[in-house]
C-alpha positions, 0 to 999 in steps of 0.5 A, a space after each residue: 748981237 747978230 753974228 758978223 759972218 755966217 758960217 760957210 759949211 755944215 761943220 762950221 754951222 754945227 760948231 756955231 750952234 753948239 756955242 749959242 747957249 751956255 747949256 747943252 740941255 735947257 728944258 723948256 718951250 718958251 724959246 722955241 715958241 718965240 722962234 715958231 712965231 718969228 719963222 711962222 712955222 705952222 706946218 700943214 703936213 701931218 705930224 707923228 711925235 715919238 717919245 720913249 726911253 728906248 725904241 724911238 729910233 726903230 719906231 720912227 724908221 718903221 713908220 717912215 718906211 711904211 709911209 714911204 712905201 705907200 707913196 707919201 713924201 716923208 720927212 723924218 727927224 731923229 737924234 742923235 746921229 752916228 757919223 754925220 749930222 745929216 742922218 738926223 734929217 731925212 726926206 724920202 728916206 734920204 739924208 738931207 744935203 749939207 747945202 740944205 741944212 746950211 740954208 735951214 740953219 741960216 734962216 733960223 739963225 737970222 730969225 734968232 738974231 732979229 734986229 731991234 729984238 731980243 736975241 734967242 739963245 737956242 740950244 743945239 737941239 732946238 736949232 736942229 728941230 726948228 731947222 728940220 721943220 723949216 726944211 720939211 715945210 719948204 719941201 712940202 712933205 706929206 707927213 713928218 715923223 719926229 723923234 723926241 730928244 729928251 723926255 717929251 713934255 718940255 722937249 723942243 719937238 713937243 712945241 709942234 702939234 702932233 696928229 698922233 703921239 707915241 710913247 714906246 717905253 718908259 724906264 730910268 734914264 736922264 733922271 737928272 732931268 726927268 725924275 728918279 722914278 718911272 712914274 715921274 718919267 712917265 709923266 714927262 713922256 706922256 706930255 706929248 699926248 694931245 686932246 682927242 688925238 691918238 696916243 699910242 703906248 708901247 710900254 708893257 706896264 705903263 706907269 699910272 702917271 702916263 695913264 692919268 695924264 692921257 685921261 686928264 688931257 682927254 687923249 685917245 689912249 691906246 695901250 699895247 696888250 690892252 687895245 692892240 698887241 703882237 704875236 710872233 709866228 715863225 717867219 711872220 708876226 701878227 698885229 692884233 686889235 682888241 684880240 683880233 688879227 688885223 695884219 700878218 706881216 714879215 718879221 722886221 729886218 731890225 733884229 730882236 724880239 723887242 722890235 715887235 713892240 716897236 713895230 706894233 706901235 708903228 702900225 697902231 699909229 698908222 692905223 689911227 691915221 688911216 682916214 687922213 693918210 691911207 696905207 695898204 697892208 702891202 706897204 706894211 709888208 714891204 716896209 718890214 722887209 726893207 727897214 734898216 737902222 744902224 746900231 740896233 743889234 746890227 750884224 756888220 760882219 760874220 767872220 768874225 761875227 761883229 754886232 753893233 748896239 747903241 744900248 746905253 741904259 739898263 732897259 736897253 741892256 736887258 734887251 741886248 742880253 736877251 738877243 745875245 742869249 738867243 744866238 749863244 754858241 755852244 763853244 764860242 765866247 762873247 767878247 764885249 767892246 764896251 764904253 759908256 758915258 760917265 753920267 749913265 747907269 754903268 753898274 745897271 748896264 753891267 748887271 744886265 749883261 754880265 751873264 752873257 759876256 765872257 771877256 770885257 775889252 773896255 775903252 775910254 770915251 773921249 768926250 766931256 761926259 765920257 767914262 774912262 776905261 779905268 772907271 769901267 774896269 773898276 765898275 765891272 770888277 766890283 760886280 763880277 769878281 772873276 771878270 776877264 778885263 782888258 783896257 784900251 784907249 778907244 773902242 776902235 782900238 779895242 775892236 781891232 785887238 778883239 778881231 785879232 783875238 777871237 776864233 771863228 765861233 766867237 762873237 764881238 758885241 760893241 755897245 754902251 753908247 752912240 759914241 762907242 758905236 760911232 767910233 767903231 764904225 769909222 774903223 770897221 773895215 780895217 779892224 775886221 780885215 785883221 781877222 782874215 
């Protein structure tokens, strides 16, 4: 049954679309394909689809910035968001307005509830994906960079035909939907690859399932360390093709050695589309110096040094540990403000960072899937017998206390979930000011 009264603002629309489907996640493309037909969503712009366990957001940000610097009208669709839903849908590097999102949602919702036809119970992510594509078509972008929400093969983004597909990395996460092994997960993520289309893989050791899927569909598979590569110099890095240096570029503004793999994937994808979307090396250079993305080893304060990172699985936590090791102080300690979702591998994350954390300030995540601070305490204490742990009601309260407790040589790392970082970001200034 069609709704009687349309929501009036973005917050009302978001509340509405959360109620449309009984499940928050319902894998499959049938509903989206029906909506594509109803809405006639057949984009005439180029599409780059980005899947992977970690690194999707960074890779999307780099590609979007490169195309933006090259003068293209760029649409970018990512998830999840930190503070505002608008972060998910950007055109020209700028968040789309509330009014534009409301219009897009209203168009999709009307098609969902076509009179005398079957009403389609879309999930939150499916509604968002369809609305983003509709808006990109309305604006007339030249290229859209689309981040897969979950997996790849059955994700709503995969209902749209890409000109190039990227899989950044493959590790264990969302096992209840994607499988228990890297081989099973690799197969799901490889589902974004298409026949005769560039298929970029940034995983250091791709599962055989991904390689076989690409071969089966006759995709043009290009793997890091085999077909393209990166090497770090002092203040620069080099992108190599078949062992030969193609570009020498500034180090990305996004911090962390792992970002060079993400940057390599971005450049490899752009190179594969040079005939239809030409990009000069100068645009790549400018983009590396300007690209930013909240919550990816983001240093938001120096006194005290506060770092935000959305790392929420063991693969990302290992990368975080490597970054923290790289800035380790001889005298200062590292305080973790830590909160996670209960359905994530909490033990795996703690194991990954236990050698670089001195004190744990654990907090509850106030969400249906959130782990309580007491649960985190028990997990950490079981893994680290002598761990120093304090318990707090929320990450923002934990950060507030941490800022009062640390010395000038100490650092605070906030991590464990997008919810953790988002909570802290809303109260960041007042917490940091307590240290001054």
